[in-house]
C-alpha positions as CSV (number, residue, x, y, z in Angstrom):
1,M,-44.4,37.8,-13.9
2,P,-43.5,41.2,-12.5
3,S,-40.0,42.0,-12.6
4,V,-38.2,42.4,-9.2
5,S,-37.5,46.1,-8.1
6,R,-33.9,47.0,-8.2
7,R,-33.9,48.2,-4.6
8,Y,-34.9,44.5,-3.7
9,A,-32.3,43.1,-5.6
10,A,-29.5,41.1,-3.9
11,P,-26.5,43.4,-3.3
12,E,-23.4,42.2,-5.4
13,V,-20.7,40.5,-3.2
14,R,-17.3,41.1,-3.8
15,F,-14.4,39.1,-2.1
16,Q,-11.8,41.4,-0.7
17,R,-8.5,40.2,0.6
18,P,-7.5,41.0,4.0
19,S,-5.3,44.0,4.7
20,G,-1.6,43.1,4.3
21,Y,-2.4,39.9,2.2
22,V,0.3,38.7,-0.2
23,D,-0.5,35.8,-2.5
24,P,1.9,32.8,-1.6
25,E,2.9,32.5,-5.3
26,L,4.5,36.0,-5.0
27,R,6.3,35.0,-1.5
28,A,7.5,31.7,-2.4
29,P,11.2,30.7,-3.1
30,V,12.7,30.9,-6.6
31,V,15.8,28.7,-6.7
32,L,18.4,29.6,-9.2
33,M,20.5,26.9,-10.6
34,V,23.9,28.5,-11.4
35,S,26.9,26.4,-12.6
36,G,29.1,29.6,-13.4
37,G,28.9,29.2,-17.2
38,A,27.7,32.0,-19.5
39,D,24.1,30.9,-19.7
40,S,23.6,30.5,-15.8
41,T,25.6,33.7,-15.1
42,A,23.2,35.5,-17.3
43,L,20.2,33.9,-15.5
44,L,21.5,35.2,-12.2
45,V,22.2,38.5,-13.7
46,L,18.8,39.0,-15.3
47,A,16.7,37.5,-12.4
48,A,18.5,40.1,-10.1
49,T,18.1,43.2,-12.5
50,S,15.3,42.4,-15.2
51,A,12.0,40.8,-15.7
52,L,11.5,37.2,-16.2
53,D,8.6,35.0,-16.8
54,I,8.6,32.2,-14.2
55,D,5.1,31.0,-14.8
56,D,3.7,32.4,-11.5
57,G,0.7,34.1,-13.2
58,R,2.3,37.5,-13.6
59,G,4.0,37.0,-17.2
60,K,7.1,38.7,-17.4
61,A,7.8,40.6,-14.3
62,R,10.6,41.4,-11.8
63,I,11.2,38.9,-9.2
64,A,11.4,40.2,-5.5
65,R,14.9,40.0,-4.5
66,E,14.1,38.4,-1.2
67,R,12.6,35.5,-3.1
68,L,15.9,34.6,-4.8
69,H,18.3,31.9,-3.8
70,V,21.3,30.6,-5.7
71,L,22.2,26.8,-5.7
72,H,25.7,25.6,-7.1
73,I,26.5,22.0,-7.2
74,N,30.2,21.1,-7.0
75,H,30.5,17.8,-9.0
76,Q,33.9,17.4,-8.0
77,L,34.9,16.2,-11.3
78,R,37.2,18.9,-12.5
79,G,39.7,19.4,-9.3
80,L,40.8,23.0,-9.1
81,D,38.5,24.3,-11.8
82,A,35.4,23.0,-10.0
83,Q,36.6,24.7,-6.7
84,E,37.1,28.1,-8.7
85,D,33.7,27.7,-10.3
86,E,32.2,27.3,-6.7
87,E,34.2,30.5,-5.4
88,F,33.0,32.4,-8.7
89,V,29.3,31.6,-8.2
90,R,29.5,32.6,-4.4
91,D,31.2,35.8,-5.1
92,L,28.7,36.6,-7.9
93,S,25.8,36.0,-5.7
94,D,27.4,38.1,-3.0
95,R,27.6,40.9,-5.4
96,F,23.9,40.9,-6.1
97,G,23.0,40.3,-2.5
98,I,21.6,36.9,-3.2
99,P,22.0,34.1,-0.6
100,C,23.8,31.0,-2.1
101,T,24.0,27.4,-1.3
102,I,26.7,25.2,-2.1
103,R,26.5,21.4,-2.4
104,R,29.5,19.2,-3.0
105,V,28.7,15.6,-4.4
106,D,31.3,13.0,-5.6
107,V,29.5,12.4,-9.0
108,A,32.3,10.0,-10.1
109,A,31.9,7.8,-7.1
110,L,27.9,7.6,-7.5
111,A,28.3,6.8,-11.2
112,A,31.0,4.0,-10.3
113,A,28.4,2.5,-7.8
114,Q,25.8,2.0,-10.6
115,G,28.3,-0.1,-12.5
116,A,27.6,-0.3,-16.3
117,D,24.4,1.8,-16.0
118,G,26.5,4.6,-14.3
119,N,26.9,7.6,-16.6
120,E,28.4,10.9,-14.9
121,E,26.5,13.4,-17.1
122,N,23.0,11.5,-16.2
123,V,24.2,11.1,-12.5
124,G,25.1,14.8,-12.3
125,R,21.8,15.9,-13.8
126,E,20.0,13.6,-11.2
127,V,22.0,15.1,-8.5
128,R,21.4,18.8,-9.4
129,Y,17.7,18.5,-9.6
130,A,17.4,16.4,-6.5
131,A,19.4,19.1,-4.7
132,A,17.1,21.8,-6.1
133,A,14.1,20.1,-5.1
134,E,15.5,19.5,-1.8
135,L,16.3,23.2,-1.2
136,A,13.1,24.5,-2.6
137,N,11.3,22.3,0.0
138,E,13.4,23.5,2.8
139,L,12.9,27.2,1.9
140,S,9.1,26.6,1.4
141,E,8.8,25.3,4.9
142,Q,11.1,28.1,6.5
143,W,9.0,30.7,4.8
144,G,5.6,29.2,5.4
145,T,4.7,29.0,1.5
146,P,3.2,26.0,-0.2
147,R,5.8,23.8,-2.0
148,S,4.0,23.7,-5.0
149,A,4.4,27.6,-5.2
150,A,8.2,27.4,-5.2
151,R,10.1,27.8,-8.5
152,I,13.2,26.0,-9.8
153,V,14.8,28.2,-12.6
154,T,17.3,26.6,-15.0
155,A,19.4,28.6,-17.6
156,H,18.6,26.5,-20.6
157,T,18.5,28.4,-23.9
158,A,17.3,28.0,-27.3
159,N,20.5,26.2,-28.2
160,D,20.1,23.6,-25.4
161,R,16.7,22.9,-26.8
162,A,17.8,22.4,-30.4
163,E,20.7,20.2,-29.2
164,T,18.6,18.1,-27.1
165,F,16.1,17.7,-30.0
166,F,18.9,16.4,-32.2
167,M,20.4,14.2,-29.4
168,N,17.1,12.5,-28.9
169,A,16.7,12.0,-32.6
170,I,20.0,10.3,-32.9
171,R,19.2,8.1,-29.9
172,G,15.7,7.3,-31.2
173,T,12.7,8.6,-29.4
174,G,9.1,9.5,-29.7
175,P,7.3,12.7,-29.5
176,A,8.0,13.2,-25.9
177,G,11.8,13.2,-26.8
178,L,11.3,15.4,-29.8
179,S,9.5,18.0,-27.9
180,S,12.9,18.4,-26.2
181,I,13.0,20.6,-23.1
182,P,9.7,21.8,-21.9
183,R,9.2,25.4,-20.7
184,R,7.8,24.1,-17.4
185,R,7.6,20.8,-15.8
186,N,6.0,21.1,-12.3
187,R,8.1,23.5,-10.3
188,I,11.0,23.5,-12.9
189,V,10.8,26.6,-15.3
190,R,13.1,27.8,-18.1
191,P,12.6,31.4,-18.9
192,L,15.7,31.7,-21.2
193,L,14.3,29.2,-23.8
194,E,13.6,32.2,-26.3
195,R,17.3,33.4,-26.1
196,T,20.3,32.0,-27.6
197,H,23.7,31.4,-26.0
198,R,25.3,34.1,-28.4
199,E,22.7,36.6,-27.1
200,L,23.4,35.8,-23.4
201,C,27.1,36.1,-24.0
202,D,26.8,39.4,-25.7
203,L,24.5,40.7,-22.7
204,L,27.3,39.8,-20.1
205,R,30.1,41.6,-22.1
206,M,27.8,44.5,-22.4
207,R,27.5,44.6,-18.5
208,G,31.3,44.0,-18.1
209,I,30.7,40.5,-16.3
210,V,32.8,37.5,-17.0
211,W,32.0,33.7,-16.7
212,R,33.5,30.4,-16.3
213,E,34.3,28.0,-19.1
214,D,34.0,24.2,-18.8
215,E,36.7,22.5,-20.9
216,S,34.7,19.3,-21.0
217,N,32.0,21.1,-23.0
218,Q,34.5,20.9,-25.9
219,D,34.9,16.9,-25.5
220,T,33.1,15.6,-28.6
221,R,33.1,12.0,-27.0
222,Y,30.0,13.3,-25.1
223,L,26.8,13.5,-27.4
224,R,25.8,16.9,-26.3
225,A,29.4,18.3,-27.0
226,Y,29.2,16.4,-30.5
227,V,25.9,17.8,-31.4
228,R,27.0,21.3,-30.4
229,H,30.3,21.4,-32.3
230,E,29.8,19.0,-35.2
231,V,26.0,19.0,-36.0
232,M,24.5,22.3,-35.4
233,P,27.2,24.4,-37.3
234,V,26.3,22.3,-40.4
235,V,22.4,22.8,-39.8
236,E,22.9,26.6,-39.2
237,R,24.7,27.1,-42.3
238,R,21.7,25.4,-44.1
239,N,19.2,27.5,-41.9
240,P,20.3,30.4,-39.8
241,R,17.0,30.4,-38.1
242,V,17.1,26.8,-37.3
243,M,16.8,27.7,-33.3
244,A,13.6,29.6,-33.8
245,S,12.3,27.0,-36.4
246,L,12.9,24.0,-33.7
247,S,11.5,26.1,-31.0
248,T,8.3,26.2,-32.7
249,T,8.4,22.7,-33.8
250,C,9.3,21.4,-30.0
251,D,6.4,23.7,-28.6
252,I,4.0,22.0,-31.1
253,L,5.3,18.5,-30.3
254,S,5.0,19.2,-26.5
255,D,1.3,20.3,-26.8
256,E,0.4,17.3,-29.0
257,D,2.5,14.9,-26.3
258,S,0.4,16.4,-23.6
259,Y,-3.0,15.8,-25.2
260,L,-1.9,12.1,-26.1
261,H,-0.6,11.6,-22.5
262,A,-3.9,12.8,-21.1
263,Q,-5.8,10.5,-23.6
264,A,-3.6,7.5,-22.7
265,S,-4.0,8.3,-18.9
266,R,-7.7,7.9,-19.2
267,T,-7.6,5.0,-21.3
268,L,-5.3,3.4,-18.7
269,R,-7.8,3.9,-16.2
270,D,-10.7,2.5,-18.3
271,L,-8.5,-0.7,-18.9
272,T,-7.3,-1.4,-15.3
273,R,-8.9,-4.4,-13.8
274,R,-6.7,-5.0,-10.8
275,T,-4.0,-3.1,-8.9
276,S,-1.5,-3.8,-6.1
277,E,1.8,-2.2,-4.9
278,H,3.8,-4.4,-7.5
279,M,1.2,-5.4,-10.0
280,M,-1.3,-4.0,-12.6
281,A,-3.7,-5.9,-14.8
282,L,-5.4,-4.5,-17.8
283,D,-8.0,-5.6,-20.1
284,A,-5.9,-7.3,-23.1
285,R,-8.8,-7.5,-25.5
286,R,-9.7,-3.8,-25.3
287,L,-6.1,-2.8,-25.3
288,S,-5.4,-4.7,-28.4
289,A,-8.5,-2.8,-30.0
290,A,-7.2,0.5,-29.0
291,E,-5.3,3.0,-31.5
292,V,-1.7,1.9,-31.5
293,V,-0.5,5.4,-30.6
294,I,-2.6,5.2,-27.4
295,A,-1.8,1.7,-26.7
296,R,1.9,2.3,-26.7
297,R,1.5,5.1,-24.1
298,V,-0.9,3.1,-21.9
299,V,1.7,0.3,-21.8
300,R,4.5,2.6,-21.0
301,Q,2.6,4.3,-18.3
302,A,1.5,1.1,-16.8
303,I,4.9,-0.4,-16.7
304,L,6.3,3.1,-15.1
305,L,3.5,2.9,-12.4
306,V,4.6,-0.5,-11.4
307,C,8.4,0.3,-11.8
308,P,9.1,4.0,-11.9
309,D,12.8,3.2,-12.5
310,A,12.3,1.0,-15.4
311,R,14.6,2.3,-18.5
312,L,12.1,1.6,-21.3
313,E,12.8,1.6,-25.0
314,A,10.6,1.3,-28.0
315,R,11.4,-2.3,-28.5
316,H,10.2,-3.3,-24.9
317,V,6.7,-1.6,-25.6
318,E,6.5,-3.2,-28.8
319,A,7.1,-6.7,-27.3
320,V,4.3,-6.2,-24.8
321,L,1.8,-5.2,-27.5
322,R,2.8,-8.4,-29.5
323,L,1.7,-10.3,-26.5
324,V,-1.4,-8.7,-26.4
325,A,-2.1,-9.2,-29.9
326,S,-1.3,-12.9,-29.6
327,G,-3.3,-13.3,-26.5
328,H,-0.8,-15.1,-24.5
329,G,2.7,-15.4,-23.6
330,S,5.2,-13.4,-21.4
331,T,8.4,-11.3,-21.8
332,A,10.9,-9.8,-19.4
333,L,11.4,-6.1,-19.3
334,P,14.1,-3.9,-17.7
335,M,14.5,-3.7,-13.8
336,A,13.0,-7.4,-13.5
337,V,9.7,-6.3,-14.6
338,D,7.5,-9.2,-16.1
339,A,4.6,-8.7,-18.7
340,R,2.2,-11.6,-19.0
341,V,-1.0,-12.4,-20.8
342,E,-3.3,-14.7,-18.8
343,Y,-7.1,-15.1,-18.7
344,G,-7.8,-12.2,-21.1
345,L,-5.5,-9.8,-18.9
346,L,-2.3,-8.2,-19.3
347,F,-0.3,-8.5,-16.1
348,I,2.5,-6.3,-15.4
349,R,4.8,-7.2,-12.3
350,A,7.8,-5.6,-10.7
351,H,10.3,-7.9,-8.8
352,R,9.3,-8.5,-5.3
353,S,11.7,-9.5,-2.3
354,T,9.1,-11.6,-0.8
355,T,8.2,-14.9,-2.1
356,G,4.6,-15.1,-1.0
357,L,2.6,-15.9,2.2
358,E,4.3,-17.8,5.0
359,G,2.2,-20.1,7.3
360,A,1.0,-18.7,10.5
361,W,-1.5,-19.3,13.3
362,L,-4.6,-17.4,13.3
363,D,-6.1,-16.9,16.9
364,V,-10.0,-17.1,17.2
365,P,-10.9,-14.4,17.4
366,G,-7.9,-12.5,16.1
367,Q,-6.4,-11.2,12.8
368,I,-3.1,-11.7,10.7
369,E,-1.5,-9.5,8.1
370,L,-1.2,-11.0,4.6
371,T,1.1,-9.9,1.7
372,G,-0.1,-7.2,-0.6
373,G,-1.3,-5.1,2.6
374,R,-4.4,-7.3,3.1
375,T,-5.8,-8.6,6.6
376,L,-7.4,-11.9,7.4
377,R,-9.9,-11.5,10.4
378,C,-11.5,-14.2,12.5
379,R,-14.4,-13.8,15.2
380,W,-17.5,-15.4,16.6
381,L,-20.9,-14.3,15.6
382,A,-23.8,-14.4,18.0
383,V,-26.9,-16.2,16.7
384,G,-30.5,-16.1,18.1
385,P,-32.2,-19.3,18.9
386,D,-34.9,-18.6,16.2
387,K,-32.5,-17.4,13.5
388,D,-32.3,-19.4,10.1
389,V,-28.5,-19.9,10.1
390,V,-28.3,-21.4,6.6
391,A,-30.2,-18.4,5.2
392,L,-28.1,-16.0,7.3
393,A,-24.8,-17.6,5.9
394,R,-26.1,-17.7,2.2
395,T,-27.1,-13.8,2.6
396,H,-23.8,-13.0,4.4
397,G,-21.7,-14.4,1.6
398,S,-23.6,-12.8,-1.1
399,E,-23.4,-9.3,0.5
400,W,-19.7,-9.6,0.9
401,A,-19.2,-10.9,-2.6
402,G,-16.9,-14.0,-1.3
403,E,-14.8,-11.8,0.7
404,S,-16.2,-12.8,4.0
405,V,-17.9,-16.3,5.1
406,L,-19.9,-17.7,8.0
407,L,-18.7,-21.3,8.8
408,D,-19.8,-24.0,11.2
409,A,-17.4,-23.2,14.3
410,D,-17.6,-26.9,15.5
411,A,-16.8,-28.1,12.0
412,C,-13.7,-25.9,12.0
413,G,-12.5,-27.4,15.2
414,V,-12.7,-24.4,17.4
415,D,-15.0,-23.8,20.5
416,R,-16.1,-20.6,22.0
417,T,-15.6,-21.5,25.4
418,S,-11.9,-22.9,25.1
419,G,-11.2,-20.7,22.1
420,G,-8.7,-22.0,19.4
421,R,-6.8,-21.2,16.5
422,L,-6.6,-22.0,12.6
423,W,-3.7,-22.4,10.3
424,V,-3.1,-20.0,7.4
425,D,-0.7,-20.9,4.7
426,A,-0.1,-20.4,0.8
427,P,-1.5,-23.3,-1.4
428,Q,0.6,-26.5,-1.3
429,R,1.3,-28.5,-4.3
430,G,-1.3,-31.3,-4.7
431,E,-3.7,-30.1,-2.0
432,L,-7.1,-31.1,-2.1
433,L,-10.4,-29.7,-0.8
434,C,-14.2,-30.3,-1.3
435,P,-15.3,-27.0,-2.7
436,L,-18.8,-25.8,-1.5
437,G,-21.4,-26.5,-3.9
438,M,-19.9,-29.7,-5.3
439,H,-21.8,-31.9,-2.8
440,G,-18.6,-33.6,-1.3
441,Q,-16.6,-34.0,-4.5
442,S,-12.8,-33.4,-4.0
443,K,-10.9,-31.1,-6.3
444,L,-7.5,-30.1,-6.7
445,L,-6.8,-26.7,-5.2
446,S,-4.6,-25.8,-8.2
447,D,-7.7,-26.6,-10.6
448,L,-9.7,-24.3,-8.2
449,L,-7.4,-21.4,-8.8
450,N,-7.4,-22.1,-12.5
451,D,-11.2,-21.7,-12.4
452,A,-10.9,-18.6,-10.6
453,K,-8.3,-17.3,-13.2
454,I,-5.7,-16.6,-10.5
455,P,-2.5,-16.0,-12.4
456,S,0.3,-18.5,-11.3
457,A,2.5,-15.5,-10.1
458,D,-0.3,-14.4,-7.7
459,R,-0.9,-17.8,-6.4
460,G,1.7,-17.6,-3.5
461,D,-0.6,-14.6,-1.9
462,V,-3.8,-16.5,-1.8
463,A,-4.5,-17.3,1.8
464,V,-5.6,-20.9,2.5
465,V,-7.4,-21.6,6.0
466,H,-7.0,-25.0,7.5
467,T,-8.0,-26.5,10.8
468,G,-4.3,-27.0,11.5
469,P,-0.9,-27.4,9.7
470,R,-2.0,-30.8,8.5
471,G,-5.7,-30.2,8.7
472,P,-8.3,-30.0,6.0
473,V,-8.9,-26.8,4.2
474,I,-11.9,-24.9,5.5
475,W,-11.7,-21.7,3.3
476,V,-9.6,-20.5,0.3
477,A,-9.9,-16.7,1.1
478,G,-12.1,-14.9,-1.1
479,I,-12.7,-17.8,-3.5
480,R,-14.3,-20.7,-2.0
481,A,-15.3,-22.5,1.3
482,D,-15.1,-26.1,1.8
483,E,-18.3,-28.2,1.9
484,R,-17.3,-29.8,5.2
485,A,-17.3,-26.6,7.1
486,K,-20.6,-25.1,5.8
487,V,-23.4,-23.9,8.0
488,T,-26.2,-26.3,8.4
489,S,-29.4,-26.3,10.2
490,A,-27.4,-28.4,13.1
491,T,-24.9,-25.6,13.5
492,R,-24.8,-24.2,17.1
493,A,-22.0,-21.6,16.7
494,L,-20.8,-19.3,13.7
495,L,-17.3,-18.6,12.8
496,E,-17.0,-15.4,10.4
497,L,-13.8,-15.2,8.2
498,T,-13.1,-11.8,6.5
499,L,-10.5,-10.7,4.1
500,C,-10.1,-7.0,4.0
């Protein structure tokens, strides 16, 4: 085959940015979290005068001054000292021409409101990051840049990373905790992780810049202060380069943790059989066969999807895995989460304020909302005079996989000319029906739900349709119709019930 002449070849097309285009990544806000201590003061100075890597694709580079915005949180824990910290940060921001936002939060009151779970250090951290995210979103909206392009920059150093490693080791943790402080998590970046606290203090002294000292950092009742003043000096005497060694270790652990997290996420998707707002069901048999390092993560991810605020410990995850191995049983988890193995599935449920479906009338035609965001609809269905209604009903049920059913309207007690309504309620104790296909034999509704493998905790959400509050059952929604309401060759009008 002859080659194509060069003069007939398609010209190379190169995409050119419009004149004046600036990548949103390079226009988005950069929020500097500044407390007034040496590390955060150095962060402000370096961001204003030097190159930093904020993971925006440029590597180590100068940040446009107009992108910078300082955030200081006054925790109102240290009286006059806290007020002076606030004034120091405001004055330093003015000195470098950077806008400054001050937020005052009564952290002690917030911690007290949480009761025994309240920890001022943890509450303060949550407040700081929430305020930073809020400010980054506000600025992104004002500047017309994507929220994802914004950066929240903290002053964590190699010291902080090493201290966090030992803190988590003392508490007891897995790879995620031992990977310590990541270089980036979503919009939060930490460009000073390669530097030590001592290096930053020396930099400030060379530039003649003072900083604020927080006396509470000396209180060894706090775990971080204990590690900083009691543990780290001993370790550094043994290995003066421990900061660099731990930084490398944390990077390795972080990479491996990310890989295992991704593997566990894929396994979780493969094992998921049912989900709702407050529940997740996993294939217990396949979970028990998974590698334990993946199984632990799958269980943890599933619980946190159902209840993001659950404070999990290793013992909670191991308790769930023991249930999975035994094939039955239940256990209570933090935040009123329940784990239960039934019918070969691991059900993880969060506490709900609702107690199940409440009885209500369903107009014909009409619809009602059920628990779990589902809807039950009812309508008439026109039928031609020569139509095989029995075959039509059979085909309809097969196509809808039981989620919709055609019934004999007269047998259901409704009339197209005068209208009517049906009663919808949750299953009642001792209730009987004549399941379709059993030729008129009666059966306890509870036994029917057992056969359908509906967990006991979910049965309050099953919609049972009756002819009236005390009338017979005509359809257990999504499960089985009643023999007495089935379509026959004598059926004159069809009633369609659909669960969606």
